N, C-alpha and C positions, 0 to 999 in steps of 0.2 A: 669311677669307670667300671663297667661291668667286667667280670672275670669269666673267661670261657670255662664251662663245666667239662670234666673229664669224660662224662658219658652224656649223650643226649637222652631226653626223656624216652624216646622211642627205643633206644638201645637198652635202657633199664627195663622197659616193658617186654621186649622181645627176648630177653635172656633166658627166661623159663616161663612155663605156662602160669605159674603162681608166684606172686610176691607175698612172702609171709608177713602178716601184721603181728608184731611182737610186743608184748607187755612184760617188762622185766622189773622185778622188785628186789633182786639180789645181784650185785655185781659179780659174785662168784659164779653165777649161772651163765654169764654172758659169753665167755670164751668157749666153754665146752658145747654150749648150745649152737653157737655159730659154726664151730668145727663139724658138728653133726649135720647141720643143714648143708654145708658145703660138700661134705662127703656124700650126701644124698643127691647132689646136683643142683642145689639152690644157693646162689651166691649174692643175689640182690636182697638185702635184709632191711626191712623197714622196722626200726625200733621206735616205738611211739613215745612221744613226750608226755606220757600220762602218769609217770611216777617220778619221785625225786631222784631216783638212781639212774634214770634213762641216759643222761649225758655221760655219766661215768661208764655206763655199760657200752655206749657207742665208742668211747675213747679206748676202752680195753679191747674191743673187737678190732678196731682200726689198727691198733698197735700189734696185736698178737695173732690175728688171723688174716694174713696178707691176701689170701684168695677170696675173702669176703669183700663185698662192696657195701659199706654201711650207708643206710639212708635214715632220715629222720621223719617220723610220722607225726601227725597232729601239730604241724607247724602253723601257728595262728598269727604270728607277728614278726616284725623285722628282728626283734630281739631273739625270738626262737630260731630264726634262720642263722643269725650270727653265732649263737651258742652252738648250734648243730654243726656248723662249719668248723668252728674251733675244736669241736670234739672229734672231728675226722669224718663227718658225714660227706658223701659225694652227691647225694640227691635228697630231695625233700618231697613230702606228700602232705597236702593240706586238706582239712575237712570241708573247706569252702574256698572262696577266692576273693582277694582284694588286690588292687593294683599295687598297693604298698608291699604286700607279701611277695608278689611277683617280682617287683624291682629289687627287693632285699635279697631274694634268692639269686637273681642275676648278679648283684653286687658281690655276693659271697661265692660265686662259682658253683652254685647248686642247681642241677636240673630239677625242675618242679613238675609234679603231677598235681594240678589244682583240682580240688573237689567241686563238682557241680551236681545239681539235682533238677535244674530247670533249663529251658531253652534260653532264657535271658542270661543266666549265669554262663552258659556256653558262649554266647555272643560276647559277653564282657571279657572272658578269657581269650577268645579269639582276637578281639581288638588289641590285646596286649601281646599277641604273637604266639599264644599257646594253642596247639592243635592236638596234643596228647593229654587227656584229662581222666581224672578219677571220677567215676559215677558213684556217688555216695549220698545216702545209704541205699545201696542198689535194690534190694528186695522191697524195702519200704517205699521207695520212690518210683516203683513201676516195673522193676525187674527186666527180663529179656524183652517183653513187649514194648517197654518204653524205648529201649535201645533200637529195636526194629523201627519204631516210629521216627526216631531221630536220624536214621540212616538216609532218609531223603533230604531234608533241609541241611543236615550237617554231614554231608557225604565225605567231607575232607577231614573229619575228626576221628581219632582212635581213642577207645576207652579202656580203662581198667576198672570194671565194676567191683566194688568192695562194700561189705555190709550185708550179712545174711547169706553170703556165698559159702557153700559147703561142698564136700566131695560128691554129694548126690546131685547138686544142680550146676556144678562148675562147667560141665561139658555143654550144657545148654547155652551158657553165656559164651563159651569159647567157640561155639559153632557159628557165631554171628560174625559177619565180615568186618564190622567196625569195632570188634573187641580184639585187643592185642594180648591181653593177659587178664587174670583176675587177682584180687587181693583176698587173702584168707587167713584167719587166725587159727584154723584147725591144725596147721603144721606144728605149732608150738603150744600144746595144751598145758594149762596151768598145773595139772596134776603131774604131767611128765617133768616139768621144770622142778616142781617141789620134790619129786623123787629122784631127780638126777638121771632120768631114764633117757639117756642120749641115744641109745640104739633105736628106741621107739621114734624119736624125732627124726633120725636119719632115715628110717623106713618110711615115715610119712612124707619126707621130702622126695624119696625115690618114687613113691606112688604118685605124688603130685607131678613129677616130671613125665609121667606116662600119660597124663591128660593131654589130649591132642586139640590143636586148633583145627577149624573146619578142614 
C-alpha cells in the first residue's frame, strides 16, 4: 500500500526559489552544511546518491538538523527509493522517469520530482499522476525556450529546471509561468565544503532566496 508523503512535490518546489543539488563526500560536512543552508533560508535539501557517503549524510542531517527537509537526488531504482527513505529522506528527485521508480517512491512515502527532457517523458509521468517535474538537463535540453514551448501543450505541468542553472540565468527560468523553482549546485560549492566555509554557503543560500518568481 502506498504511503502518504509528508510534503507534496509542489510544496517541496514552492518552499524556496532554489533546491540545492548537493554532492557530499564526507559525512562530517553534512550537518554543518545543512545548518548553514537552513540559516540562509533553504530547507529543502537534495542530497544526490552519487557518492558512497550519501545515505549516511542524509541520515545525519535528518537526525541532527530538524529544520531541514532531506531529499534524495539521483534516485534511479526502487532500491534507491527504499534506501533513501530508510535514511530519512522525505522527497526524491530522479534524473529520468520509470513507472517502477514512481511506484517505489509512493510505496516509501516519498514525494517525487521525476526528471524529463522530452514531451513523451512528460506524458509518461502524467499518465502515472505526476504533474510536478524536473526538467533535466535543463540548458542542454533546450533551456527557457523549451519550457516556453511546453507551456502550451503541457499547461498543467510545473517544472524545476536543473542542469546548467546558475545565479546568472536562474531569474530567466523563474520568470516563466510554468516554473516553480530551479535546482542548482552553486549553493554548495566543492571548495566551500572542502574548506568548511559554512558562512559562504549560508550567504549563497540567502542570495538564492532573493531570486524572485515572475
